[in-house]
N, C-alpha and C positions, 0 to 999 in steps of 0.2 A: 524600833523595828528595822532600823537602817542596816544592822549587822546581825545576821542570824548565825553565821558560821556554819559548822558542820552539823549542828543540832537542828537546823531549820531546813526542811526539804521543800516547803512550799507554803502558800497562803490559801486557806480554805474559806469560802464564803457561800452561804446558802441564802438566796433571797426569796424562797418560797413563802407563801402566806403563813404557813405553820411556823417557820423559822424566824421570819423577820417581823411578824406581827404588824403593827401599824407604821413601822418605819418605811420611809420612801425607798424602794428597792434601788432606784438609780443612784441615789446618794450612797447607799451601802456598798454598791459595787465600786463606785469611784474611790471610796476610802480603802477598799480592799486592793484595788489596782495601784493606789499610791504605796501601800505597804509592799506589794509585790515588786514594784519598780525599785523602791529603796533597798529592798533585800536582795534583788536580783534573782528572785525565785519565781517559779510558775504559779499561776492561780488555778485552784481547783474550784470550779464554778457550778453551784447548784441553781438552776434557772428558776425564774418566776413562771407561774402559770401563764400560758400564752394568751389567755383571754384578757389578762391584765396588761401584758406587755408583749408585743409581737416578737416572735423568735428572731427575725432578721435584725431588729434593733438591739436585742440582747447580744447576739453573736458578734455584731459589728464592733463592740467594745473590746473584744478579746484579742490577745496578741498571739503570734506563733509560739507554741510551746505550752500555752494555757490549755486546761482540760475542762470540758463540759461533762459533768457526770449525770447519772439518771437518764442517759440518752434514750432508753427504751421504756420510759415511764408512760403510763396510759394518758395522763392529763397534760403532759409536756414532753415532747420527744422530737426526734429528728424528721418525722414524717409529715408530709403535706396532707396526705390521706393514707389509707392502708395499702396503697399500691405504689406511691411515689415519695421518694425522699425529698424533703424541702430544699429548694434551690439555695437558700441561705445556709443550710447545713453543708451542702457540697462546696459552696464558696468559701466558707470558714475552713473546712478541711484543706482546700487548695491553698489557703494562706498559712497553713501550719497549725491550726487549732486542732486539738485532739479530742476524742470522744470516748467516754468511759461508761461501763455498765452501771456500777453502783447499785447492786441489787437491793440491799436494805430489807425492810419488812413490807414495803408497798411500792418500790421504785422500779419494778421490772414487770413487763407484760410480754408474755411469750408471743402473742399475735403480732405485736409491734416489732419485736425483735426479728421474727421470721420474715415479716414484710421488708424491713430495712435491709437484712442480709441478702434477701432475694433481689433487691434493687441495687445491690452493689455497695452497700454502706455497713460493713462490719465494724465492730468496735475496735478501737486502738488498744484499749486496755480493759481487763476484766477484774472487777473488785467485788468482794462480798458485802462490803459496808456492814460488817458485823458489829453489833454493840450490845449493851446490857439487855435490851428487850428480847434478844435471841436466846438467852440462857435458859436452859431447861425445855426448849422447844422440841417437839417431835413431829416430823423427822428433823434431825439436826441440821442447822444451817451452817454451811461451811463453804470454803472456796472450791473444793472438788465438786460439790453439788451444783454450784453456780456455773462452773466450767461445763458440766454435763448438760445443763439447760441450754447453753449457747450452742453446743454441738448438736443437741436435739433441734435447735432452731435453724440449723443449716450451716453453721460455721465449721469449716474443716478442723479436725482435731488438732492438727499441727499448729494451725493459726490460733486456736483457742488456748493451747498451753503457752504459746509465745506471748499472747496478750496478757496472761497472768504472771509472767515471769520476766523475760528479758526486756519486753517493751515497757512494762511498769517500772523496772529498774532504771531504764534510760530516762523516763520522765522525771524521776527523782534525782537524776544526776549520779546514779550509782551503777552505771554500766560497767560490767567487768568485775564488780565487787559482790553483787548478789544476783540471784535469778539466773545463774549460769553455772555450768559444770566446767571449770577451767582452773588451771594452776593459779594459786594466789587468791582465788575468790573465796568468800565465806561458804562454808559447807552447810548451806541451808537446804538439806535434802528431805524429800518426802517420797515414800514408796506407796504407790496406789495399785489397787487390784481392780481390774474391770469386772463389774458385776455381770453375772450371766442371767440374772433375773430380769423381770419387766417392771418398770416403774413409770408412772405418769408425770410428766412435767406440767404443772398446773400454774396458771397465771397467779400473780401475787398481789394484784391490786385490790386489796381489801385490808382494812386496818387489822393488824395483829396476825395476819396469816403468813406463815412461812412454810413453804414446802418445796 
């Protein structure tokens, strides 16, 4: 893992109970950090449930440029309560740690997102965390829908699109190459049409629910 070259954009580790099983999460994180240090790449960190491991202790391990995902999940998020962002999350952001949505199938709660944004803690990046479990779902799970949910939660539209494009590219060391309309950049274009209809943004903290 010492040399990832251009094919390695980062090191991902998820120490949730579901992902890590009986492994000691602190040990798992340390191994991931070793790989991140050796490769010179950022760490994408899926946190442990905070009843097992205090948020402040988890965030203290992360370095500037590392990314905490699932930041608006119901059972582990950046909030101290549903009105105030946790001081440890603010301190981590001040140090340069970044925070990502990571919607997935059960990793986004609209109430948490709305409270965090209202208290001045918007996401640095927006990701759909789309994988095989989403195939064939209705309504379809995709990045535009996730962006729409963040706009519904109070994030300005301009900031939402930046979080899904130029900011995400910068995290991966791809600034100027993707996520932007500029001479020499990859032509990764998407044309979106704003719906005139009404849809309801529903929280997704329930196994298998994607909407």
